[in-house]
mmJSON file of the N, C-alpha and C atoms, coordinates in Angstrom:
{"data_MODEL":{"atom_site":{
"group_PDB":["ATOM","ATOM","ATOM","ATOM","ATOM","ATOM","ATOM","ATOM","ATOM","ATOM","ATOM","ATOM","ATOM","ATOM","ATOM","ATOM","ATOM","ATOM","ATOM","ATOM","ATOM","ATOM","ATOM","ATOM","ATOM","ATOM","ATOM","ATOM","ATOM","ATOM","ATOM","ATOM","ATOM","ATOM","ATOM","ATOM","ATOM","ATOM","ATOM","ATOM","ATOM","ATOM","ATOM","ATOM","ATOM","ATOM","ATOM","ATOM","ATOM","ATOM","ATOM","ATOM","ATOM","ATOM","ATOM","ATOM","ATOM","ATOM","ATOM","ATOM","ATOM","ATOM","ATOM","ATOM","ATOM","ATOM","ATOM","ATOM","ATOM","ATOM","ATOM","ATOM","ATOM","ATOM","ATOM","ATOM","ATOM","ATOM","ATOM","ATOM","ATOM","ATOM","ATOM","ATOM","ATOM","ATOM","ATOM","ATOM","ATOM","ATOM","ATOM","ATOM","ATOM","ATOM","ATOM","ATOM","ATOM","ATOM","ATOM","ATOM","ATOM","ATOM","ATOM","ATOM","ATOM","ATOM","ATOM","ATOM","ATOM","ATOM","ATOM","ATOM","ATOM","ATOM","ATOM","ATOM","ATOM","ATOM","ATOM","ATOM","ATOM","ATOM","ATOM","ATOM","ATOM","ATOM","ATOM","ATOM","ATOM","ATOM","ATOM","ATOM","ATOM","ATOM","ATOM","ATOM","ATOM","ATOM","ATOM","ATOM","ATOM","ATOM","ATOM","ATOM","ATOM","ATOM","ATOM","ATOM","ATOM","ATOM","ATOM","ATOM","ATOM","ATOM","ATOM","ATOM","ATOM","ATOM","ATOM","ATOM","ATOM","ATOM","ATOM","ATOM","ATOM","ATOM","ATOM","ATOM","ATOM","ATOM","ATOM","ATOM","ATOM","ATOM","ATOM","ATOM","ATOM","ATOM","ATOM","ATOM","ATOM","ATOM","ATOM","ATOM","ATOM","ATOM","ATOM","ATOM","ATOM","ATOM","ATOM","ATOM","ATOM","ATOM","ATOM","ATOM","ATOM","ATOM","ATOM","ATOM","ATOM","ATOM","ATOM","ATOM","ATOM","ATOM","ATOM","ATOM","ATOM","ATOM","ATOM","ATOM","ATOM","ATOM","ATOM","ATOM","ATOM","ATOM","ATOM","ATOM","ATOM","ATOM","ATOM","ATOM","ATOM"],
"id":[1,2,3,4,5,6,7,8,9,10,11,12,13,14,15,16,17,18,19,20,21,22,23,24,25,26,27,28,29,30,31,32,33,34,35,36,37,38,39,40,41,42,43,44,45,46,47,48,49,50,51,52,53,54,55,56,57,58,59,60,61,62,63,64,65,66,67,68,69,70,71,72,73,74,75,76,77,78,79,80,81,82,83,84,85,86,87,88,89,90,91,92,93,94,95,96,97,98,99,100,101,102,103,104,105,106,107,108,109,110,111,112,113,114,115,116,117,118,119,120,121,122,123,124,125,126,127,128,129,130,131,132,133,134,135,136,137,138,139,140,141,142,143,144,145,146,147,148,149,150,151,152,153,154,155,156,157,158,159,160,161,162,163,164,165,166,167,168,169,170,171,172,173,174,175,176,177,178,179,180,181,182,183,184,185,186,187,188,189,190,191,192,193,194,195,196,197,198,199,200,201,202,203,204,205,206,207,208,209,210,211,212,213,214,215,216,217,218,219,220,221,222,223,224,225],
"type_symbol":["N","C","C","N","C","C","N","C","C","N","C","C","N","C","C","N","C","C","N","C","C","N","C","C","N","C","C","N","C","C","N","C","C","N","C","C","N","C","C","N","C","C","N","C","C","N","C","C","N","C","C","N","C","C","N","C","C","N","C","C","N","C","C","N","C","C","N","C","C","N","C","C","N","C","C","N","C","C","N","C","C","N","C","C","N","C","C","N","C","C","N","C","C","N","C","C","N","C","C","N","C","C","N","C","C","N","C","C","N","C","C","N","C","C","N","C","C","N","C","C","N","C","C","N","C","C","N","C","C","N","C","C","N","C","C","N","C","C","N","C","C","N","C","C","N","C","C","N","C","C","N","C","C","N","C","C","N","C","C","N","C","C","N","C","C","N","C","C","N","C","C","N","C","C","N","C","C","N","C","C","N","C","C","N","C","C","N","C","C","N","C","C","N","C","C","N","C","C","N","C","C","N","C","C","N","C","C","N","C","C","N","C","C","N","C","C","N","C","C","N","C","C","N","C","C"],
"label_atom_id":["N","CA","C","N","CA","C","N","CA","C","N","CA","C","N","CA","C","N","CA","C","N","CA","C","N","CA","C","N","CA","C","N","CA","C","N","CA","C","N","CA","C","N","CA","C","N","CA","C","N","CA","C","N","CA","C","N","CA","C","N","CA","C","N","CA","C","N","CA","C","N","CA","C","N","CA","C","N","CA","C","N","CA","C","N","CA","C","N","CA","C","N","CA","C","N","CA","C","N","CA","C","N","CA","C","N","CA","C","N","CA","C","N","CA","C","N","CA","C","N","CA","C","N","CA","C","N","CA","C","N","CA","C","N","CA","C","N","CA","C","N","CA","C","N","CA","C","N","CA","C","N","CA","C","N","CA","C","N","CA","C","N","CA","C","N","CA","C","N","CA","C","N","CA","C","N","CA","C","N","CA","C","N","CA","C","N","CA","C","N","CA","C","N","CA","C","N","CA","C","N","CA","C","N","CA","C","N","CA","C","N","CA","C","N","CA","C","N","CA","C","N","CA","C","N","CA","C","N","CA","C","N","CA","C","N","CA","C","N","CA","C","N","CA","C","N","CA","C","N","CA","C","N","CA","C","N","CA","C","N","CA","C"],
"label_alt_id":[null,null,null,null,null,null,null,null,null,null,null,null,null,null,null,null,null,null,null,null,null,null,null,null,null,null,null,null,null,null,null,null,null,null,null,null,null,null,null,null,null,null,null,null,null,null,null,null,null,null,null,null,null,null,null,null,null,null,null,null,null,null,null,null,null,null,null,null,null,null,null,null,null,null,null,null,null,null,null,null,null,null,null,null,null,null,null,null,null,null,null,null,null,null,null,null,null,null,null,null,null,null,null,null,null,null,null,null,null,null,null,null,null,null,null,null,null,null,null,null,null,null,null,null,null,null,null,null,null,null,null,null,null,null,null,null,null,null,null,null,null,null,null,null,null,null,null,null,null,null,null,null,null,null,null,null,null,null,null,null,null,null,null,null,null,null,null,null,null,null,null,null,null,null,null,null,null,null,null,null,null,null,null,null,null,null,null,null,null,null,null,null,null,null,null,null,null,null,null,null,null,null,null,null,null,null,null,null,null,null,null,null,null,null,null,null,null,null,null,null,null,null,null,null,null],
"label_comp_id":["MET","MET","MET","ALA","ALA","ALA","VAL","VAL","VAL","LEU","LEU","LEU","PRO","PRO","PRO","VAL","VAL","VAL","GLY","GLY","GLY","LEU","LEU","LEU","GLY","GLY","GLY","ALA","ALA","ALA","ILE","ILE","ILE","GLY","GLY","GLY","ALA","ALA","ALA","HIS","HIS","HIS","ALA","ALA","ALA","LEU","LEU","LEU","LYS","LYS","LYS","THR","THR","THR","GLN","GLN","GLN","LEU","LEU","LEU","THR","THR","THR","PRO","PRO","PRO","GLU","GLU","GLU","PRO","PRO","PRO","LEU","LEU","LEU","GLU","GLU","GLU","THR","THR","THR","HIS","HIS","HIS","GLN","GLN","GLN","THR","THR","THR","ALA","ALA","ALA","VAL","VAL","VAL","HIS","HIS","HIS","TYR","TYR","TYR","GLN","GLN","GLN","MET","MET","MET","ILE","ILE","ILE","HIS","HIS","HIS","ALA","ALA","ALA","LEU","LEU","LEU","GLY","GLY","GLY","LEU","LEU","LEU","VAL","VAL","VAL","LEU","LEU","LEU","VAL","VAL","VAL","GLY","GLY","GLY","LEU","LEU","LEU","LEU","LEU","LEU","GLY","GLY","GLY","ARG","ARG","ARG","TYR","TYR","TYR","GLN","GLN","GLN","ARG","ARG","ARG","SER","SER","SER","ARG","ARG","ARG","LEU","LEU","LEU","PHE","PHE","PHE","ASP","ASP","ASP","ALA","ALA","ALA","ALA","ALA","ALA","GLY","GLY","GLY","TRP","TRP","TRP","ALA","ALA","ALA","MET","MET","MET","LEU","LEU","LEU","VAL","VAL","VAL","GLY","GLY","GLY","ILE","ILE","ILE","ASP","ASP","ASP","LEU","LEU","LEU","ALA","ALA","ALA","ASN","ASN","ASN","ARG","ARG","ARG","VAL","VAL","VAL","ALA","ALA","ALA"],
"label_asym_id":["A","A","A","A","A","A","A","A","A","A","A","A","A","A","A","A","A","A","A","A","A","A","A","A","A","A","A","A","A","A","A","A","A","A","A","A","A","A","A","A","A","A","A","A","A","A","A","A","A","A","A","A","A","A","A","A","A","A","A","A","A","A","A","A","A","A","A","A","A","A","A","A","A","A","A","A","A","A","A","A","A","A","A","A","A","A","A","A","A","A","A","A","A","A","A","A","A","A","A","A","A","A","A","A","A","A","A","A","A","A","A","A","A","A","A","A","A","A","A","A","A","A","A","A","A","A","A","A","A","A","A","A","A","A","A","A","A","A","A","A","A","A","A","A","A","A","A","A","A","A","A","A","A","A","A","A","A","A","A","A","A","A","A","A","A","A","A","A","A","A","A","A","A","A","A","A","A","A","A","A","A","A","A","A","A","A","A","A","A","A","A","A","A","A","A","A","A","A","A","A","A","A","A","A","A","A","A","A","A","A","A","A","A","A","A","A","A","A","A","A","A","A","A","A","A"],
"label_entity_id":["1","1","1","1","1","1","1","1","1","1","1","1","1","1","1","1","1","1","1","1","1","1","1","1","1","1","1","1","1","1","1","1","1","1","1","1","1","1","1","1","1","1","1","1","1","1","1","1","1","1","1","1","1","1","1","1","1","1","1","1","1","1","1","1","1","1","1","1","1","1","1","1","1","1","1","1","1","1","1","1","1","1","1","1","1","1","1","1","1","1","1","1","1","1","1","1","1","1","1","1","1","1","1","1","1","1","1","1","1","1","1","1","1","1","1","1","1","1","1","1","1","1","1","1","1","1","1","1","1","1","1","1","1","1","1","1","1","1","1","1","1","1","1","1","1","1","1","1","1","1","1","1","1","1","1","1","1","1","1","1","1","1","1","1","1","1","1","1","1","1","1","1","1","1","1","1","1","1","1","1","1","1","1","1","1","1","1","1","1","1","1","1","1","1","1","1","1","1","1","1","1","1","1","1","1","1","1","1","1","1","1","1","1","1","1","1","1","1","1","1","1","1","1","1","1"],
"label_seq_id":[1,1,1,2,2,2,3,3,3,4,4,4,5,5,5,6,6,6,7,7,7,8,8,8,9,9,9,10,10,10,11,11,11,12,12,12,13,13,13,14,14,14,15,15,15,16,16,16,17,17,17,18,18,18,19,19,19,20,20,20,21,21,21,22,22,22,23,23,23,24,24,24,25,25,25,26,26,26,27,27,27,28,28,28,29,29,29,30,30,30,31,31,31,32,32,32,33,33,33,34,34,34,35,35,35,36,36,36,37,37,37,38,38,38,39,39,39,40,40,40,41,41,41,42,42,42,43,43,43,44,44,44,45,45,45,46,46,46,47,47,47,48,48,48,49,49,49,50,50,50,51,51,51,52,52,52,53,53,53,54,54,54,55,55,55,56,56,56,57,57,57,58,58,58,59,59,59,60,60,60,61,61,61,62,62,62,63,63,63,64,64,64,65,65,65,66,66,66,67,67,67,68,68,68,69,69,69,70,70,70,71,71,71,72,72,72,73,73,73,74,74,74,75,75,75],
"pdbx_PDB_ins_code":[null,null,null,null,null,null,null,null,null,null,null,null,null,null,null,null,null,null,null,null,null,null,null,null,null,null,null,null,null,null,null,null,null,null,null,null,null,null,null,null,null,null,null,null,null,null,null,null,null,null,null,null,null,null,null,null,null,null,null,null,null,null,null,null,null,null,null,null,null,null,null,null,null,null,null,null,null,null,null,null,null,null,null,null,null,null,null,null,null,null,null,null,null,null,null,null,null,null,null,null,null,null,null,null,null,null,null,null,null,null,null,null,null,null,null,null,null,null,null,null,null,null,null,null,null,null,null,null,null,null,null,null,null,null,null,null,null,null,null,null,null,null,null,null,null,null,null,null,null,null,null,null,null,null,null,null,null,null,null,null,null,null,null,null,null,null,null,null,null,null,null,null,null,null,null,null,null,null,null,null,null,null,null,null,null,null,null,null,null,null,null,null,null,null,null,null,null,null,null,null,null,null,null,null,null,null,null,null,null,null,null,null,null,null,null,null,null,null,null,null,null,null,null,null,null],
"Cartn_x":[280.888,279.791,279.809,280.077,280.011,281.188,282.18,283.307,282.877,281.89,281.415,280.842,279.888,279.377,280.425,281.355,282.419,283.268,283.658,284.464,283.714,282.464,281.665,281.381,281.183,280.982,282.222,283.394,284.639,284.852,284.524,284.638,283.702,282.479,281.528,281.955,282.511,282.907,284.141,285.017,286.278,286.364,286.166,286.381,285.184,283.98,282.802,282.289,282.743,282.248,282.462,283.577,283.856,283.309,282.911,282.451,280.935,280.184,278.727,278.079,276.883,276.073,275.472,274.896,274.389,273.33,272.438,271.371,271.898,272.739,273.278,274.175,274.87,275.711,274.846,273.714,272.795,272.199,271.879,271.379,272.423,273.671,274.773,274.89,274.85,274.973,273.795,272.586,271.426,271.588,272.051,272.263,273.316,274.38,275.431,274.872,274.046,273.43,272.544,271.697,270.839,271.657,272.752,273.589,274.205,274.61,275.174,274.116,272.912,271.83,271.557,271.522,271.292,272.437,273.659,274.799,274.712,274.383,274.246,273.067,271.966,270.819,271.14,271.944,272.333,273.178,274.059,274.858,273.932,272.98,272.05,271.209,270.694,269.91,270.771,272.023,272.924,273.17,273.364,273.574,272.319,271.171,269.923,269.648,269.986,269.771,270.623,271.722,272.558,271.878,271.059,270.4,269.018,268.351,267.001,266.89,266.952,266.855,265.424,265.256,263.92,263.962,262.924,262.817,262.652,262.058,261.909,263.268,264.184,265.53,266.234,266.037,266.627,266.071,264.743,264.116,264.578,264.697,265.164,266.599,267.433,268.817,268.911,268.135,268.135,267.586,266.543,265.973,266.989,267.758,268.771,269.903,270.265,271.277,270.801,269.533,268.978,269.001,268.656,268.699,270.101,271.09,272.481,272.854,272.455,272.772,272.105,270.847,270.156,270.771,271.122,271.768,273.114,273.822,275.121,274.971,273.9,273.683,273.358,272.66,272.328,273.562,274.349,275.537,276.543],
"Cartn_y":[166.389,165.6,164.182,164.049,162.736,161.846,162.396,161.567,160.565,160.905,159.978,158.69,158.761,157.496,156.695,157.357,156.63,155.865,156.549,155.899,154.79,155.058,154.034,152.842,153.11,152.016,151.152,151.782,151.022,150.178,150.75,149.987,148.782,149.013,147.911,146.845,147.264,146.307,145.507,146.095,145.418,144.92,145.782,145.412,144.678,145.117,144.525,143.282,143.05,141.926,140.599,140.472,139.228,139.246,140.419,140.554,140.426,140.747,140.803,139.695,139.341,138.426,139.224,138.563,139.297,140.355,140.103,141.075,142.4,142.427,143.715,144.386,143.588,144.171,144.844,144.235,144.85,146.146,146.158,147.371,148.469,148.116,149.082,149.66,148.807,149.267,150.163,149.836,150.674,152.051,152.085,153.366,154.206,153.573,154.283,154.826,154.033,154.478,155.704,155.652,156.795,158.022,157.803,158.931,159.599,158.815,159.389,160.189,159.665,160.389,161.709,161.684,162.916,163.915,163.434,164.332,165.005,164.239,164.821,165.794,165.434,166.338,167.629,167.531,168.719,169.654,169.092,169.911,170.589,169.847,170.408,171.533,171.318,172.358,173.596,173.381,174.509,175.312,174.618,175.309,176.059,175.42,176.091,177.289,177.161,178.256,179.473,179.291,180.439,181.309,180.68,181.419,181.928,181.231,181.622,181.384,182.44,182.334,181.974,180.911,180.454,179.732,179.917,179.184,177.69,177.341,175.923,175.265,175.967,175.419,175.282,176.268,176.187,174.979,174.804,173.678,172.343,172.288,171.053,170.737,171.761,171.546,171.013,171.599,171.105,169.687,169.399,168.052,167.029,167.41,166.494,166.295,167.349,167.189,166.217,166.317,165.379,163.962,163.825,162.51,161.921,162.753,162.286,161.828,162.601,162.239,160.921,160.748,159.504,158.313,158.487,157.405,157.062,158.072,157.847,157.072,157.329,156.619,155.157,154.861,153.465,152.737,153.44,152.81,152.656],
"Cartn_z":[93.476,93.962,93.391,92.127,91.496,91.868,92.54,92.956,94.026,94.844,95.879,95.295,94.349,93.818,93.062,92.414,91.717,92.727,93.79,94.823,95.54,95.897,96.579,95.669,94.389,93.436,93.31,93.302,93.227,94.482,95.623,96.876,96.837,96.366,96.28,95.297,94.175,93.142,93.527,94.315,94.616,96.055,97.018,98.414,99.014,98.701,99.325,98.612,97.395,96.612,97.325,98.009,98.719,100.145,100.633,102.011,102.164,101.12,101.206,100.39,100.813,100.01,98.854,97.861,96.683,96.996,97.954,98.227,98.773,99.818,100.267,99.219,98.436,97.385,96.321,96.006,95.039,95.6,96.886,97.536,97.477,97.718,97.648,96.243,95.246,93.862,93.462,93.933,93.65,94.283,95.521,96.201,95.481,95.028,94.292,92.98,92.32,91.06,91.296,92.317,92.638,93.011,93.715,94.112,92.881,91.9,90.678,89.916,89.846,89.167,89.878,91.204,91.961,91.752,91.704,91.505,90.133,89.103,87.764,87.713,88.369,88.434,89.16,90.206,90.96,90.101,89.303,88.386,87.364,86.835,85.859,86.469,87.673,88.341,88.601,88.978,89.204,87.938,86.827,85.552,85.109,85.238,84.855,85.754,87.037,87.974,87.692,86.986,86.62,85.571,84.73,83.651,84.03,84.926,85.337,86.838,87.593,89.05,89.426,90.212,90.57,91.915,92.687,93.958,93.707,92.576,92.239,92.017,91.363,91.188,92.538,93.404,94.743,95.497,95.441,96.133,95.541,94.22,93.575,93.979,94.058,94.478,95.896,96.807,98.189,98.274,97.511,97.516,97.007,95.998,95.485,96.485,97.194,98.244,99.32,99.693,100.671,100.091,98.822,98.172,98.149,97.886,97.899,99.301,100.302,101.686,102.064,101.704,102.017,101.297,100.034,99.295,99.902,100.38,100.994,102.303,103.044,104.303,104.065,102.964,102.638,102.132,101.318,100.749,101.833],
"occupancy":[1.0,1.0,1.0,1.0,1.0,1.0,1.0,1.0,1.0,1.0,1.0,1.0,1.0,1.0,1.0,1.0,1.0,1.0,1.0,1.0,1.0,1.0,1.0,1.0,1.0,1.0,1.0,1.0,1.0,1.0,1.0,1.0,1.0,1.0,1.0,1.0,1.0,1.0,1.0,1.0,1.0,1.0,1.0,1.0,1.0,1.0,1.0,1.0,1.0,1.0,1.0,1.0,1.0,1.0,1.0,1.0,1.0,1.0,1.0,1.0,1.0,1.0,1.0,1.0,1.0,1.0,1.0,1.0,1.0,1.0,1.0,1.0,1.0,1.0,1.0,1.0,1.0,1.0,1.0,1.0,1.0,1.0,1.0,1.0,1.0,1.0,1.0,1.0,1.0,1.0,1.0,1.0,1.0,1.0,1.0,1.0,1.0,1.0,1.0,1.0,1.0,1.0,1.0,1.0,1.0,1.0,1.0,1.0,1.0,1.0,1.0,1.0,1.0,1.0,1.0,1.0,1.0,1.0,1.0,1.0,1.0,1.0,1.0,1.0,1.0,1.0,1.0,1.0,1.0,1.0,1.0,1.0,1.0,1.0,1.0,1.0,1.0,1.0,1.0,1.0,1.0,1.0,1.0,1.0,1.0,1.0,1.0,1.0,1.0,1.0,1.0,1.0,1.0,1.0,1.0,1.0,1.0,1.0,1.0,1.0,1.0,1.0,1.0,1.0,1.0,1.0,1.0,1.0,1.0,1.0,1.0,1.0,1.0,1.0,1.0,1.0,1.0,1.0,1.0,1.0,1.0,1.0,1.0,1.0,1.0,1.0,1.0,1.0,1.0,1.0,1.0,1.0,1.0,1.0,1.0,1.0,1.0,1.0,1.0,1.0,1.0,1.0,1.0,1.0,1.0,1.0,1.0,1.0,1.0,1.0,1.0,1.0,1.0,1.0,1.0,1.0,1.0,1.0,1.0,1.0,1.0,1.0,1.0,1.0,1.0],
"B_iso_or_equiv":[0.0,0.0,0.0,0.0,0.0,0.0,0.0,0.0,0.0,0.0,0.0,0.0,0.0,0.0,0.0,0.0,0.0,0.0,0.0,0.0,0.0,0.0,0.0,0.0,0.0,0.0,0.0,0.0,0.0,0.0,0.0,0.0,0.0,0.0,0.0,0.0,0.0,0.0,0.0,0.0,0.0,0.0,0.0,0.0,0.0,0.0,0.0,0.0,0.0,0.0,0.0,0.0,0.0,0.0,0.0,0.0,0.0,0.0,0.0,0.0,0.0,0.0,0.0,0.0,0.0,0.0,0.0,0.0,0.0,0.0,0.0,0.0,0.0,0.0,0.0,0.0,0.0,0.0,0.0,0.0,0.0,0.0,0.0,0.0,0.0,0.0,0.0,0.0,0.0,0.0,0.0,0.0,0.0,0.0,0.0,0.0,0.0,0.0,0.0,0.0,0.0,0.0,0.0,0.0,0.0,0.0,0.0,0.0,0.0,0.0,0.0,0.0,0.0,0.0,0.0,0.0,0.0,0.0,0.0,0.0,0.0,0.0,0.0,0.0,0.0,0.0,0.0,0.0,0.0,0.0,0.0,0.0,0.0,0.0,0.0,0.0,0.0,0.0,0.0,0.0,0.0,0.0,0.0,0.0,0.0,0.0,0.0,0.0,0.0,0.0,0.0,0.0,0.0,0.0,0.0,0.0,0.0,0.0,0.0,0.0,0.0,0.0,0.0,0.0,0.0,0.0,0.0,0.0,0.0,0.0,0.0,0.0,0.0,0.0,0.0,0.0,0.0,0.0,0.0,0.0,0.0,0.0,0.0,0.0,0.0,0.0,0.0,0.0,0.0,0.0,0.0,0.0,0.0,0.0,0.0,0.0,0.0,0.0,0.0,0.0,0.0,0.0,0.0,0.0,0.0,0.0,0.0,0.0,0.0,0.0,0.0,0.0,0.0,0.0,0.0,0.0,0.0,0.0,0.0,0.0,0.0,0.0,0.0,0.0,0.0],
"pdbx_formal_charge":[null,null,null,null,null,null,null,null,null,null,null,null,null,null,null,null,null,null,null,null,null,null,null,null,null,null,null,null,null,null,null,null,null,null,null,null,null,null,null,null,null,null,null,null,null,null,null,null,null,null,null,null,null,null,null,null,null,null,null,null,null,null,null,null,null,null,null,null,null,null,null,null,null,null,null,null,null,null,null,null,null,null,null,null,null,null,null,null,null,null,null,null,null,null,null,null,null,null,null,null,null,null,null,null,null,null,null,null,null,null,null,null,null,null,null,null,null,null,null,null,null,null,null,null,null,null,null,null,null,null,null,null,null,null,null,null,null,null,null,null,null,null,null,null,null,null,null,null,null,null,null,null,null,null,null,null,null,null,null,null,null,null,null,null,null,null,null,null,null,null,null,null,null,null,null,null,null,null,null,null,null,null,null,null,null,null,null,null,null,null,null,null,null,null,null,null,null,null,null,null,null,null,null,null,null,null,null,null,null,null,null,null,null,null,null,null,null,null,null,null,null,null,null,null,null],
"auth_seq_id":[1,1,1,2,2,2,3,3,3,4,4,4,5,5,5,6,6,6,7,7,7,8,8,8,9,9,9,10,10,10,11,11,11,12,12,12,13,13,13,14,14,14,15,15,15,16,16,16,17,17,17,18,18,18,19,19,19,20,20,20,21,21,21,22,22,22,23,23,23,24,24,24,25,25,25,26,26,26,27,27,27,28,28,28,29,29,29,30,30,30,31,31,31,32,32,32,33,33,33,34,34,34,35,35,35,36,36,36,37,37,37,38,38,38,39,39,39,40,40,40,41,41,41,42,42,42,43,43,43,44,44,44,45,45,45,46,46,46,47,47,47,48,48,48,49,49,49,50,50,50,51,51,51,52,52,52,53,53,53,54,54,54,55,55,55,56,56,56,57,57,57,58,58,58,59,59,59,60,60,60,61,61,61,62,62,62,63,63,63,64,64,64,65,65,65,66,66,66,67,67,67,68,68,68,69,69,69,70,70,70,71,71,71,72,72,72,73,73,73,74,74,74,75,75,75],
"auth_comp_id":["MET","MET","MET","ALA","ALA","ALA","VAL","VAL","VAL","LEU","LEU","LEU","PRO","PRO","PRO","VAL","VAL","VAL","GLY","GLY","GLY","LEU","LEU","LEU","GLY","GLY","GLY","ALA","ALA","ALA","ILE","ILE","ILE","GLY","GLY","GLY","ALA","ALA","ALA","HIS","HIS","HIS","ALA","ALA","ALA","LEU","LEU","LEU","LYS","LYS","LYS","THR","THR","THR","GLN","GLN","GLN","LEU","LEU","LEU","THR","THR","THR","PRO","PRO","PRO","GLU","GLU","GLU","PRO","PRO","PRO","LEU","LEU","LEU","GLU","GLU","GLU","THR","THR","THR","HIS","HIS","HIS","GLN","GLN","GLN","THR","THR","THR","ALA","ALA","ALA","VAL","VAL","VAL","HIS","HIS","HIS","TYR","TYR","TYR","GLN","GLN","GLN","MET","MET","MET","ILE","ILE","ILE","HIS","HIS","HIS","ALA","ALA","ALA","LEU","LEU","LEU","GLY","GLY","GLY","LEU","LEU","LEU","VAL","VAL","VAL","LEU","LEU","LEU","VAL","VAL","VAL","GLY","GLY","GLY","LEU","LEU","LEU","LEU","LEU","LEU","GLY","GLY","GLY","ARG","ARG","ARG","TYR","TYR","TYR","GLN","GLN","GLN","ARG","ARG","ARG","SER","SER","SER","ARG","ARG","ARG","LEU","LEU","LEU","PHE","PHE","PHE","ASP","ASP","ASP","ALA","ALA","ALA","ALA","ALA","ALA","GLY","GLY","GLY","TRP","TRP","TRP","ALA","ALA","ALA","MET","MET","MET","LEU","LEU","LEU","VAL","VAL","VAL","GLY","GLY","GLY","ILE","ILE","ILE","ASP","ASP","ASP","LEU","LEU","LEU","ALA","ALA","ALA","ASN","ASN","ASN","ARG","ARG","ARG","VAL","VAL","VAL","ALA","ALA","ALA"],
"auth_asym_id":["A","A","A","A","A","A","A","A","A","A","A","A","A","A","A","A","A","A","A","A","A","A","A","A","A","A","A","A","A","A","A","A","A","A","A","A","A","A","A","A","A","A","A","A","A","A","A","A","A","A","A","A","A","A","A","A","A","A","A","A","A","A","A","A","A","A","A","A","A","A","A","A","A","A","A","A","A","A","A","A","A","A","A","A","A","A","A","A","A","A","A","A","A","A","A","A","A","A","A","A","A","A","A","A","A","A","A","A","A","A","A","A","A","A","A","A","A","A","A","A","A","A","A","A","A","A","A","A","A","A","A","A","A","A","A","A","A","A","A","A","A","A","A","A","A","A","A","A","A","A","A","A","A","A","A","A","A","A","A","A","A","A","A","A","A","A","A","A","A","A","A","A","A","A","A","A","A","A","A","A","A","A","A","A","A","A","A","A","A","A","A","A","A","A","A","A","A","A","A","A","A","A","A","A","A","A","A","A","A","A","A","A","A","A","A","A","A","A","A","A","A","A","A","A","A"],
"auth_atom_id":["N","CA","C","N","CA","C","N","CA","C","N","CA","C","N","CA","C","N","CA","C","N","CA","C","N","CA","C","N","CA","C","N","CA","C","N","CA","C","N","CA","C","N","CA","C","N","CA","C","N","CA","C","N","CA","C","N","CA","C","N","CA","C","N","CA","C","N","CA","C","N","CA","C","N","CA","C","N","CA","C","N","CA","C","N","CA","C","N","CA","C","N","CA","C","N","CA","C","N","CA","C","N","CA","C","N","CA","C","N","CA","C","N","CA","C","N","CA","C","N","CA","C","N","CA","C","N","CA","C","N","CA","C","N","CA","C","N","CA","C","N","CA","C","N","CA","C","N","CA","C","N","CA","C","N","CA","C","N","CA","C","N","CA","C","N","CA","C","N","CA","C","N","CA","C","N","CA","C","N","CA","C","N","CA","C","N","CA","C","N","CA","C","N","CA","C","N","CA","C","N","CA","C","N","CA","C","N","CA","C","N","CA","C","N","CA","C","N","CA","C","N","CA","C","N","CA","C","N","CA","C","N","CA","C","N","CA","C","N","CA","C","N","CA","C","N","CA","C","N","CA","C","N","CA","C","N","CA","C","N","CA","C"],
"pdbx_PDB_model_num":[1,1,1,1,1,1,1,1,1,1,1,1,1,1,1,1,1,1,1,1,1,1,1,1,1,1,1,1,1,1,1,1,1,1,1,1,1,1,1,1,1,1,1,1,1,1,1,1,1,1,1,1,1,1,1,1,1,1,1,1,1,1,1,1,1,1,1,1,1,1,1,1,1,1,1,1,1,1,1,1,1,1,1,1,1,1,1,1,1,1,1,1,1,1,1,1,1,1,1,1,1,1,1,1,1,1,1,1,1,1,1,1,1,1,1,1,1,1,1,1,1,1,1,1,1,1,1,1,1,1,1,1,1,1,1,1,1,1,1,1,1,1,1,1,1,1,1,1,1,1,1,1,1,1,1,1,1,1,1,1,1,1,1,1,1,1,1,1,1,1,1,1,1,1,1,1,1,1,1,1,1,1,1,1,1,1,1,1,1,1,1,1,1,1,1,1,1,1,1,1,1,1,1,1,1,1,1,1,1,1,1,1,1,1,1,1,1,1,1,1,1,1,1,1,1]
}}}
């Protein structure tokens, strides 16, 4: 999961830096940052869910997947 924000961040830092104005580039970097946080949170929820099965962990995992998808669409 975390490979996506790393790759998108590299694209933004190298390929898009000369193509975009500062405002869209900042939006891209923010989306990549949020995507990385969601990916790490998803790993944490998955690990916690192995020890304590809960519908809340399931709901949190799905919510984070939606967050990753939304961040990916913005980036």
